[in-house]
N, CA and C atoms as an extended XYZ file, in Angstrom:
504
Properties=species:S:1:pos:R:3:atomname:S:1:resname:S:1:resid:I:1 pbc="F F F"
N        -3.534        2.712      153.994 N   UNK     1
C        -4.752        3.067      153.313 CA  UNK     1
C        -4.426        4.094      152.225 C   UNK     1
N        -4.992        3.902      151.065 N   UNK     2
C        -4.729        4.779      149.931 CA  UNK     2
C        -5.620        6.010      149.971 C   UNK     2
N        -5.098        7.147      149.479 N   UNK     3
C        -5.906        8.355      149.327 CA  UNK     3
C        -6.643        8.367      147.994 C   UNK     3
N        -6.419        7.355      147.174 N   UNK     4
C        -7.051        7.265      145.867 CA  UNK     4
C        -8.545        6.992      146.028 C   UNK     4
N        -9.365        7.778      145.377 N   UNK     5
C       -10.814        7.596      145.429 CA  UNK     5
C       -11.272        7.118      144.059 C   UNK     5
N       -11.946        6.001      144.050 N   UNK     6
C       -12.378        5.398      142.794 CA  UNK     6
C       -13.669        6.040      142.300 C   UNK     6
N       -13.718        6.311      140.996 N   UNK     7
C       -14.935        6.825      140.385 CA  UNK     7
C       -15.942        5.692      140.261 C   UNK     7
N       -17.220        6.016      140.226 N   UNK     8
C       -18.235        4.967      140.094 CA  UNK     8
C       -18.232        4.367      138.698 C   UNK     8
N       -18.856        3.209      138.568 N   UNK     9
C       -19.033        2.603      137.252 CA  UNK     9
C       -20.221        3.279      136.577 C   UNK     9
N       -19.994        3.900      135.420 N   UNK    10
C       -21.105        4.553      134.720 CA  UNK    10
C       -22.167        3.540      134.301 C   UNK    10
N       -23.431        3.969      134.369 N   UNK    11
C       -24.518        3.148      133.859 CA  UNK    11
C       -24.421        3.142      132.332 C   UNK    11
N       -24.789        2.046      131.735 N   UNK    12
C       -24.737        1.926      130.279 CA  UNK    12
C       -26.007        2.541      129.691 C   UNK    12
N       -25.851        3.551      128.827 N   UNK    13
C       -27.051        4.165      128.244 CA  UNK    13
C       -27.721        3.231      127.241 C   UNK    13
N       -29.036        3.305      127.211 N   UNK    14
C       -29.809        2.593      126.199 CA  UNK    14
C       -29.946        3.514      124.990 C   UNK    14
N       -30.496        3.005      123.917 N   UNK    15
C       -30.672        3.817      122.718 CA  UNK    15
C       -31.490        5.063      123.060 C   UNK    15
N       -31.013        6.225      122.612 N   UNK    16
C       -31.682        7.492      122.860 CA  UNK    16
C       -31.298        8.149      124.177 C   UNK    16
N       -30.405        7.515      124.936 N   UNK    17
C       -29.958        8.087      126.201 CA  UNK    17
C       -28.519        8.562      126.099 C   UNK    17
N       -28.146        9.469      127.009 N   UNK    18
C       -26.779        9.954      127.137 CA  UNK    18
C       -26.257        9.575      128.508 C   UNK    18
N       -24.982        9.264      128.573 N   UNK    19
C       -24.339        9.055      129.865 CA  UNK    19
C       -23.674       10.354      130.280 C   UNK    19
N       -23.930       10.771      131.515 N   UNK    20
C       -23.290       11.990      132.003 CA  UNK    20
C       -21.784       11.802      132.135 C   UNK    20
N       -21.324       10.572      132.065 N   UNK    21
C       -19.891       10.298      132.150 CA  UNK    21
C       -19.201       10.507      130.806 C   UNK    21
N       -20.001       10.774      129.762 N   UNK    22
C       -19.440       11.139      128.459 CA  UNK    22
C       -19.427       12.651      128.257 C   UNK    22
N       -19.967       13.401      129.207 N   UNK    23
C       -19.931       14.854      129.130 CA  UNK    23
C       -18.520       15.334      129.482 C   UNK    23
N       -18.123       16.493      128.954 N   UNK    24
C       -16.746       16.972      129.169 CA  UNK    24
C       -16.546       17.699      130.500 C   UNK    24
N       -15.297       17.864      130.837 N   UNK    25
C       -14.872       18.719      131.950 CA  UNK    25
C       -13.624       19.423      131.470 C   UNK    25
N       -13.598       20.756      131.371 N   UNK    26
C       -14.657       21.680      131.762 CA  UNK    26
C       -15.935       21.461      130.944 C   UNK    26
N       -17.054       21.977      131.465 N   UNK    27
C       -18.345       21.753      130.814 CA  UNK    27
C       -18.440       22.400      129.438 C   UNK    27
N       -19.450       21.954      128.703 N   UNK    28
C       -19.725       22.476      127.363 CA  UNK    28
C       -21.150       23.001      127.306 C   UNK    28
N       -21.386       23.921      126.376 N   UNK    29
C       -22.734       24.412      126.094 CA  UNK    29
C       -23.281       23.666      124.892 C   UNK    29
N       -24.561       23.353      124.953 N   UNK    30
C       -25.223       22.617      123.873 CA  UNK    30
C       -26.570       23.282      123.609 C   UNK    30
N       -26.814       23.693      122.364 N   UNK    31
C       -28.108       24.278      122.008 CA  UNK    31
C       -29.151       23.174      121.975 C   UNK    31
N       -30.326       23.486      122.525 N   UNK    32
C       -31.409       22.508      122.560 CA  UNK    32
C       -32.675       23.131      121.983 C   UNK    32
N       -33.376       22.335      121.181 N   UNK    33
C       -34.658       22.766      120.635 CA  UNK    33
C       -35.806       21.958      121.242 C   UNK    33
N       -35.480       21.215      122.319 N   UNK    34
C       -36.522       20.502      123.038 CA  UNK    34
C       -37.424       21.521      123.739 C   UNK    34
N       -38.688       21.183      123.926 N   UNK    35
C       -39.611       22.057      124.638 CA  UNK    35
C       -39.308       21.974      126.127 C   UNK    35
N       -38.905       23.101      126.716 N   UNK    36
C       -38.589       23.192      128.141 CA  UNK    36
C       -39.633       24.089      128.787 C   UNK    36
N       -40.286       23.572      129.843 N   UNK    37
C       -41.331       24.318      130.529 CA  UNK    37
C       -41.082       24.294      132.034 C   UNK    37
N       -41.390       25.422      132.673 N   UNK    38
C       -41.254       25.541      134.123 CA  UNK    38
C       -42.555       26.129      134.672 C   UNK    38
N       -43.104       25.461      135.694 N   UNK    39
C       -44.341       25.885      136.335 CA  UNK    39
C       -44.095       26.073      137.824 C   UNK    39
N       -44.853       26.979      138.412 N   UNK    40
C       -44.859       27.148      139.862 CA  UNK    40
C       -46.301       27.386      140.289 C   UNK    40
N       -46.801       26.539      141.168 N   UNK    41
C       -48.187       26.666      141.617 CA  UNK    41
C       -49.174       26.559      140.479 C   UNK    41
N       -48.853       25.751      139.473 N   UNK    42
C       -49.731       25.567      138.328 CA  UNK    42
C       -49.649       26.664      137.283 C   UNK    42
N       -48.800       27.676      137.504 N   UNK    43
C       -48.651       28.798      136.568 CA  UNK    43
C       -47.346       28.625      135.796 C   UNK    43
N       -47.441       28.725      134.482 N   UNK    44
C       -46.236       28.612      133.659 CA  UNK    44
C       -45.421       29.894      133.774 C   UNK    44
N       -44.156       29.750      134.186 N   UNK    45
C       -43.291       30.927      134.335 CA  UNK    45
C       -42.200       30.970      133.273 C   UNK    45
N       -42.019       29.864      132.540 N   UNK    46
C       -41.026       29.828      131.460 CA  UNK    46
C       -41.394       28.737      130.473 C   UNK    46
N       -41.133       29.034      129.192 N   UNK    47
C       -41.384       28.060      128.122 CA  UNK    47
C       -40.457       28.402      126.964 C   UNK    47
N       -39.718       27.410      126.481 N   UNK    48
C       -38.754       27.694      125.420 CA  UNK    48
C       -38.455       26.460      124.581 C   UNK    48
N       -38.142       26.707      123.331 N   UNK    49
C       -37.554       25.696      122.460 CA  UNK    49
C       -36.212       26.206      121.935 C   UNK    49
N       -35.616       27.129      122.703 N   UNK    50
C       -34.316       27.715      122.351 CA  UNK    50
C       -33.407       27.762      123.571 C   UNK    50
N       -33.415       26.707      124.344 N   UNK    51
C       -32.613       26.698      125.570 CA  UNK    51
C       -31.174       26.287      125.280 C   UNK    51
N       -30.352       26.476      126.281 N   UNK    52
C       -28.972       25.986      126.261 CA  UNK    52
C       -28.821       24.986      127.389 C   UNK    52
N       -28.101       23.906      127.111 N   UNK    53
C       -27.798       22.936      128.157 CA  UNK    53
C       -26.330       23.074      128.523 C   UNK    53
N       -26.043       23.042      129.824 N   UNK    54
C       -24.666       22.943      130.287 CA  UNK    54
C       -24.434       21.480      130.599 C   UNK    54
N       -23.414       20.911      129.949 N   UNK    55
C       -23.083       19.491      130.089 CA  UNK    55
C       -21.734       19.363      130.775 C   UNK    55
N       -21.725       18.718      131.941 N   UNK    56
C       -20.494       18.556      132.713 CA  UNK    56
C       -20.407       17.124      133.233 C   UNK    56
N       -19.222       16.551      133.159 N   UNK    57
C       -18.997       15.190      133.614 CA  UNK    57
C       -19.662       14.940      134.958 C   UNK    57
N       -20.415       13.876      135.039 N   UNK    58
C       -21.090       13.348      136.226 CA  UNK    58
C       -22.335       14.131      136.643 C   UNK    58
N       -22.687       15.201      135.921 N   UNK    59
C       -23.866       16.015      136.241 CA  UNK    59
C       -24.924       15.854      135.156 C   UNK    59
N       -26.198       15.717      135.550 N   UNK    60
C       -27.230       15.791      134.520 CA  UNK    60
C       -27.242       17.190      133.920 C   UNK    60
N       -27.743       17.350      132.698 N   UNK    61
C       -27.749       18.675      132.075 CA  UNK    61
C       -28.498       19.695      132.927 C   UNK    61
N       -28.036       20.932      132.862 N   UNK    62
C       -28.777       22.049      133.431 CA  UNK    62
C       -29.278       22.868      132.259 C   UNK    62
N       -30.594       23.048      132.182 N   UNK    63
C       -31.194       23.808      131.092 CA  UNK    63
C       -31.269       25.285      131.472 C   UNK    63
N       -30.894       26.143      130.526 N   UNK    64
C       -30.954       27.594      130.689 CA  UNK    64
C       -31.875       28.152      129.615 C   UNK    64
N       -32.812       28.995      130.034 N   UNK    65
C       -33.865       29.507      129.166 CA  UNK    65
C       -33.603       30.977      128.843 C   UNK    65
N       -33.742       31.373      127.564 N   UNK    66
C       -33.495       32.772      127.198 CA  UNK    66
C       -34.445       33.724      127.929 C   UNK    66
N       -33.980       34.931      128.209 N   UNK    67
C       -34.807       35.883      128.955 CA  UNK    67
C       -36.130       36.215      128.269 C   UNK    67
N       -36.188       36.146      126.946 N   UNK    68
C       -37.436       36.426      126.237 CA  UNK    68
C       -38.478       35.330      126.450 C   UNK    68
N       -38.061       34.187      126.971 N   UNK    69
C       -38.957       33.040      127.145 CA  UNK    69
C       -39.369       32.807      128.598 C   UNK    69
N       -39.095       33.767      129.479 N   UNK    70
C       -39.579       33.695      130.857 CA  UNK    70
C       -40.660       34.750      131.046 C   UNK    70
N       -41.508       34.559      132.029 N   UNK    71
C       -42.527       35.560      132.356 CA  UNK    71
C       -41.981       36.405      133.499 C   UNK    71
N       -41.339       37.515      133.142 N   UNK    72
C       -40.577       38.346      134.077 CA  UNK    72
C       -41.411       38.934      135.207 C   UNK    72
N       -42.729       38.981      135.060 N   UNK    73
C       -43.561       39.545      136.128 CA  UNK    73
C       -43.434       38.768      137.440 C   UNK    73
N       -42.975       37.528      137.376 N   UNK    74
C       -42.864       36.690      138.570 CA  UNK    74
C       -41.469       36.731      139.199 C   UNK    74
N       -40.524       37.425      138.571 N   UNK    75
C       -39.121       37.392      138.969 CA  UNK    75
C       -38.707       38.672      139.689 C   UNK    75
N       -37.975       38.516      140.783 N   UNK    76
C       -37.396       39.652      141.505 CA  UNK    76
C       -35.939       39.330      141.797 C   UNK    76
N       -35.031       40.140      141.253 N   UNK    77
C       -33.606       39.879      141.475 CA  UNK    77
C       -33.264       40.100      142.942 C   UNK    77
N       -32.395       39.250      143.468 N   UNK    78
C       -31.947       39.354      144.857 CA  UNK    78
C       -30.509       39.851      144.885 C   UNK    78
N       -29.985       40.027      146.069 N   UNK    79
C       -28.578       40.397      146.245 CA  UNK    79
C       -27.679       39.161      146.251 C   UNK    79
N       -28.286       37.969      146.282 N   UNK    80
C       -27.523       36.718      146.399 CA  UNK    80
C       -26.707       36.443      145.138 C   UNK    80
N       -25.559       35.827      145.343 N   UNK    81
C       -24.713       35.410      144.223 CA  UNK    81
C       -23.911       34.187      144.643 C   UNK    81
N       -23.375       33.515      143.659 N   UNK    82
C       -22.464       32.389      143.903 CA  UNK    82
C       -21.440       32.397      142.780 C   UNK    82
N       -20.408       31.597      142.939 N   UNK    83
C       -19.328       31.578      141.948 CA  UNK    83
C       -19.127       30.170      141.423 C   UNK    83
N       -19.056       30.041      140.116 N   UNK    84
C       -18.727       28.795      139.440 CA  UNK    84
C       -17.353       28.963      138.806 C   UNK    84
N       -16.485       28.009      139.037 N   UNK    85
C       -15.131       28.105      138.487 CA  UNK    85
C       -15.120       28.167      136.969 C   UNK    85
N       -16.177       27.714      136.308 N   UNK    86
C       -16.216       27.700      134.843 CA  UNK    86
C       -17.007       28.867      134.277 C   UNK    86
N       -18.164       29.150      134.869 N   UNK    87
C       -19.086       30.129      134.288 CA  UNK    87
C       -18.977       31.520      134.903 C   UNK    87
N       -18.448       31.618      136.113 N   UNK    88
C       -18.301       32.925      136.756 CA  UNK    88
C       -19.330       33.139      137.851 C   UNK    88
N       -19.763       34.400      138.021 N   UNK    89
C       -20.677       34.782      139.098 CA  UNK    89
C       -22.127       34.639      138.640 C   UNK    89
N       -22.911       33.911      139.436 N   UNK    90
C       -24.345       33.752      139.179 CA  UNK    90
C       -25.118       34.722      140.059 C   UNK    90
N       -26.154       35.316      139.488 N   UNK    91
C       -27.090       36.155      140.228 CA  UNK    91
C       -28.384       35.372      140.404 C   UNK    91
N       -29.113       35.646      141.503 N   UNK    92
C       -30.305       34.867      141.837 CA  UNK    92
C       -31.567       35.707      141.840 C   UNK    92
N       -32.695       35.043      141.550 N   UNK    93
C       -34.008       35.661      141.523 CA  UNK    93
C       -34.959       34.884      142.426 C   UNK    93
N       -35.808       35.636      143.129 N   UNK    94
C       -36.948       35.047      143.817 CA  UNK    94
C       -38.078       34.952      142.796 C   UNK    94
N       -38.888       33.922      142.925 N   UNK    95
C       -40.043       33.750      142.052 CA  UNK    95
C       -41.288       33.810      142.932 C   UNK    95
N       -42.226       34.715      142.598 N   UNK    96
C       -43.454       34.863      143.374 CA  UNK    96
C       -44.661       34.694      142.460 C   UNK    96
N       -45.521       33.743      142.840 N   UNK    97
C       -46.774       33.500      142.129 CA  UNK    97
C       -47.873       33.449      143.182 C   UNK    97
N       -48.889       34.293      142.999 N   UNK    98
C       -50.034       34.327      143.907 CA  UNK    98
C       -49.597       34.398      145.376 C   UNK    98
N       -48.696       35.318      145.651 N   UNK    99
C       -48.216       35.626      147.009 CA  UNK    99
C       -47.391       34.506      147.652 C   UNK    99
N       -46.991       33.517      146.870 N   UNK   100
C       -46.099       32.463      147.369 CA  UNK   100
C       -44.751       32.658      146.681 C   UNK   100
N       -43.687       32.698      147.477 N   UNK   101
C       -42.358       32.997      146.941 CA  UNK   101
C       -41.405       31.825      147.136 C   UNK   101
N       -40.657       31.528      146.078 N   UNK   102
C       -39.517       30.618      146.164 CA  UNK   102
C       -38.288       31.514      146.156 C   UNK   102
N       -37.588       31.540      147.277 N   UNK   103
C       -36.403       32.385      147.375 CA  UNK   103
C       -35.231       31.748      146.637 C   UNK   103
N       -34.558       32.576      145.821 N   UNK   104
C       -33.374       32.156      145.068 CA  UNK   104
C       -33.620       30.864      144.274 C   UNK   104
N       -34.784       30.766      143.673 N   UNK   105
C       -35.137       29.573      142.908 CA  UNK   105
C       -34.610       29.571      141.491 C   UNK   105
N       -34.207       30.736      141.004 N   UNK   106
C       -33.700       30.852      139.636 CA  UNK   106
C       -32.396       31.633      139.657 C   UNK   106
N       -31.536       31.339      138.703 N   UNK   107
C       -30.268       32.059      138.614 CA  UNK   107
C       -29.883       32.272      137.162 C   UNK   107
N       -29.004       33.243      136.969 N   UNK   108
C       -28.499       33.560      135.631 CA  UNK   108
C       -27.095       34.119      135.776 C   UNK   108
N       -26.328       34.003      134.707 N   UNK   109
C       -24.982       34.592      134.639 CA  UNK   109
C       -25.098       35.848      133.784 C   UNK   109
N       -25.009       37.005      134.436 N   UNK   110
C       -25.168       38.271      133.718 CA  UNK   110
C       -23.899       38.673      132.987 C   UNK   110
N       -22.755       38.266      133.496 N   UNK   111
C       -21.456       38.514      132.864 CA  UNK   111
C       -20.612       37.245      132.955 C   UNK   111
N       -20.988       36.211      132.205 N   UNK   112
C       -20.286       34.936      132.335 CA  UNK   112
C       -18.856       34.998      131.829 C   UNK   112
N       -18.084       34.021      132.268 N   UNK   113
C       -16.711       33.872      131.768 CA  UNK   113
C       -16.758       33.650      130.254 C   UNK   113
N       -15.710       34.063      129.578 N   UNK   114
C       -15.661       34.082      128.105 CA  UNK   114
C       -16.160       32.803      127.424 C   UNK   114
N       -15.757       31.629      127.843 N   UNK   115
C       -16.240       30.456      127.101 CA  UNK   115
C       -17.755       30.254      127.191 C   UNK   115
N       -18.401       30.937      128.139 N   UNK   116
C       -19.834       30.756      128.345 CA  UNK   116
C       -20.627       32.021      128.032 C   UNK   116
N       -20.076       32.901      127.212 N   UNK   117
C       -20.731       34.173      126.911 CA  UNK   117
C       -22.136       33.987      126.339 C   UNK   117
N       -22.341       32.925      125.596 N   UNK   118
C       -23.658       32.670      124.994 CA  UNK   118
C       -24.741       32.447      126.069 C   UNK   118
N       -24.329       32.102      127.271 N   UNK   119
C       -25.236       31.849      128.390 CA  UNK   119
C       -25.727       33.149      129.049 C   UNK   119
N       -25.156       34.276      128.659 N   UNK   120
C       -25.446       35.580      129.278 CA  UNK   120
C       -26.955       35.842      129.360 C   UNK   120
N       -27.440       36.043      130.607 N   UNK   121
C       -28.826       36.422      130.824 CA  UNK   121
C       -29.841       35.289      130.752 C   UNK   121
N       -29.412       34.079      130.418 N   UNK   122
C       -30.324       32.944      130.384 CA  UNK   122
C       -30.599       32.488      131.817 C   UNK   122
N       -31.814       32.020      132.077 N   UNK   123
C       -32.237       31.627      133.419 CA  UNK   123
C       -32.316       30.113      133.559 C   UNK   123
N       -31.900       29.631      134.719 N   UNK   124
C       -32.128       28.236      135.062 CA  UNK   124
C       -32.908       28.171      136.363 C   UNK   124
N       -33.393       26.980      136.670 N   UNK   125
C       -34.277       26.765      137.807 CA  UNK   125
C       -33.903       25.476      138.513 C   UNK   125
N       -34.110       25.458      139.828 N   UNK   126
C       -33.907       24.233      140.591 CA  UNK   126
C       -35.140       23.347      140.424 C   UNK   126
N       -35.008       22.191      139.790 N   UNK   127
C       -36.166       21.308      139.615 CA  UNK   127
C       -36.753       20.811      140.935 C   UNK   127
N       -36.002       20.910      142.011 N   UNK   128
C       -36.546       20.513      143.315 CA  UNK   128
C       -37.569       21.533      143.833 C   UNK   128
N       -37.587       22.737      143.248 N   UNK   129
C       -38.464       23.804      143.720 CA  UNK   129
C       -39.599       24.130      142.755 C   UNK   129
N       -39.530       23.611      141.533 N   UNK   130
C       -40.505       23.913      140.494 CA  UNK   130
C       -40.942       22.632      139.795 C   UNK   130
N       -42.014       22.744      139.021 N   UNK   131
C       -42.439       21.656      138.150 CA  UNK   131
C       -41.788       21.924      136.794 C   UNK   131
N       -40.820       21.092      136.434 N   UNK   132
C       -40.076       21.292      135.192 CA  UNK   132
C       -40.323       20.113      134.258 C   UNK   132
N       -40.395       20.438      132.966 N   UNK   133
C       -40.645       19.421      131.947 CA  UNK   133
C       -39.708       19.635      130.770 C   UNK   133
N       -39.273       18.540      130.174 N   UNK   134
C       -38.512       18.567      128.931 CA  UNK   134
C       -39.256       17.681      127.952 C   UNK   134
N       -39.761       18.291      126.885 N   UNK   135
C       -40.591       17.595      125.896 CA  UNK   135
C       -41.708       16.790      126.554 C   UNK   135
N       -42.345       17.391      127.552 N   UNK   136
C       -43.477       16.779      128.223 CA  UNK   136
C       -43.124       15.769      129.305 C   UNK   136
N       -41.835       15.487      129.460 N   UNK   137
C       -41.396       14.523      130.487 CA  UNK   137
C       -41.041       15.264      131.769 C   UNK   137
N       -41.501       14.733      132.887 N   UNK   138
C       -41.232       15.338      134.186 CA  UNK   138
C       -39.739       15.274      134.489 C   UNK   138
N       -39.207       16.378      134.991 N   UNK   139
C       -37.800       16.465      135.387 CA  UNK   139
C       -37.701       16.152      136.876 C   UNK   139
N       -36.721       15.337      137.225 N   UNK   140
C       -36.399       15.085      138.627 CA  UNK   140
C       -35.165       15.911      138.960 C   UNK   140
N       -35.036       16.351      140.208 N   UNK   141
C       -33.849       17.135      140.574 CA  UNK   141
C       -32.605       16.262      140.689 C   UNK   141
N       -31.475       16.860      140.381 N   UNK   142
C       -30.190       16.215      140.633 CA  UNK   142
C       -30.077       15.975      142.138 C   UNK   142
N       -29.532       14.848      142.546 N   UNK   143
C       -29.377       14.599      143.984 CA  UNK   143
C       -28.537       15.689      144.656 C   UNK   143
N       -28.797       15.917      145.923 N   UNK   144
C       -28.055       16.913      146.694 CA  UNK   144
C       -28.733       18.263      146.626 C   UNK   144
N       -28.492       19.092      147.612 N   UNK   145
C       -29.153       20.401      147.697 CA  UNK   145
C       -28.445       21.488      146.898 C   UNK   145
N       -27.190       21.288      146.551 N   UNK   146
C       -26.405       22.337      145.907 CA  UNK   146
C       -26.629       22.396      144.401 C   UNK   146
N       -26.842       21.253      143.784 N   UNK   147
C       -26.809       21.160      142.325 CA  UNK   147
C       -28.154       21.453      141.674 C   UNK   147
N       -28.102       21.911      140.419 N   UNK   148
C       -29.315       22.277      139.699 CA  UNK   148
C       -29.540       21.488      138.433 C   UNK   148
N       -28.984       20.276      138.340 N   UNK   149
C       -29.154       19.469      137.136 CA  UNK   149
C       -30.575       18.957      136.971 C   UNK   149
N       -30.930       18.707      135.722 N   UNK   150
C       -32.268       18.251      135.348 CA  UNK   150
C       -32.180       16.784      134.938 C   UNK   150
N       -32.718       15.893      135.747 N   UNK   151
C       -32.676       14.454      135.468 CA  UNK   151
C       -33.941       14.069      134.716 C   UNK   151
N       -33.754       13.538      133.515 N   UNK   152
C       -34.857       12.995      132.721 CA  UNK   152
C       -34.496       11.568      132.325 C   UNK   152
N       -35.428       10.907      131.671 N   UNK   153
C       -35.175        9.536      131.223 CA  UNK   153
C       -34.129        9.482      130.116 C   UNK   153
N       -33.702       10.649      129.615 N   UNK   154
C       -32.712       10.706      128.536 CA  UNK   154
C       -31.272       10.590      129.019 C   UNK   154
N       -31.057       10.685      130.334 N   UNK   155
C       -29.691       10.651      130.857 CA  UNK   155
C       -29.544        9.569      131.920 C   UNK   155
N       -28.345        8.994      131.959 N   UNK   156
C       -28.040        7.992      132.976 CA  UNK   156
C       -26.796        8.422      133.729 C   UNK   156
N       -26.667        7.970      134.956 N   UNK   157
C       -25.575        8.353      135.851 CA  UNK   157
C       -24.610        7.218      136.088 C   UNK   157
N       -24.203        7.105      137.316 N   UNK   158
C       -24.691        7.801      138.504 CA  UNK   158
C       -24.353        9.292      138.471 C   UNK   158
N       -25.145       10.072      139.237 N   UNK   159
C       -25.051       11.518      139.214 CA  UNK   159
C       -24.314       12.060      140.433 C   UNK   159
N       -23.508       13.070      140.207 N   UNK   160
C       -22.881       13.827      141.282 CA  UNK   160
C       -23.987       14.351      142.208 C   UNK   160
N       -23.740       14.300      143.501 N   UNK   161
C       -24.710       14.761      144.478 CA  UNK   161
C       -25.214       13.640      145.369 C   UNK   161
N       -25.052       12.394      144.931 N   UNK   162
C       -25.446       11.273      145.774 CA  UNK   162
C       -24.437       11.133      146.913 C   UNK   162
N       -24.841       10.530      148.025 N   UNK   163
C       -23.881       10.353      149.129 CA  UNK   163
C       -22.602        9.663      148.650 C   UNK   163
N       -21.460       10.214      149.049 N   UNK   164
C       -20.163        9.676      148.662 CA  UNK   164
C       -19.593       10.243      147.381 C   UNK   164
N       -20.352       11.095      146.692 N   UNK   165
C       -19.902       11.622      145.396 CA  UNK   165
C       -19.074       12.896      145.531 C   UNK   165
N       -18.862       13.376      146.739 N   UNK   166
C       -18.111       14.631      146.914 CA  UNK   166
C       -16.690       14.533      146.379 C   UNK   166
N       -16.174       13.343      146.162 N   UNK   167
C       -14.792       13.170      145.687 CA  UNK   167
C       -14.685       12.983      144.177 C   UNK   167
N       -15.824       12.927      143.495 N   UNK   168
C       -15.786       12.708      142.044 CA  UNK   168
C       -15.302       13.950      141.347 C   UNK   168
């Protein structure tokens, strides 16, 4: 039996779509002027047309919103952190709206690794925990509990996070 693990066959993008299999590794930053909105309990907590997308092979884009475009009254920094081999240490925030809290629902890189310095202080959100929109289109969460990618009709996979994708 071979230890070789075969990558999936990428879906063919239609006009106006991107394949996540054309994204680079290590990931790249991409400036976006699309309208990005995040709601929790019907309350808008972030809105931007100056976001950054992180594009990484096999992952849907993760949108990061500048700190000036979030409503900071809903954010409380936690002690939680995680490490990304590319971006560095992420810090996490709880989001509370009308006495309902999503623990560690948002994260930011306060001191990112050099290639990602432009990402400093920008916030991202788990679409599985919030109502997220890109240019008015509903965002679906990237498969799996660990990942924070934003799946829209603009991207095709298959996406990292589906069962069996741990080897991609």
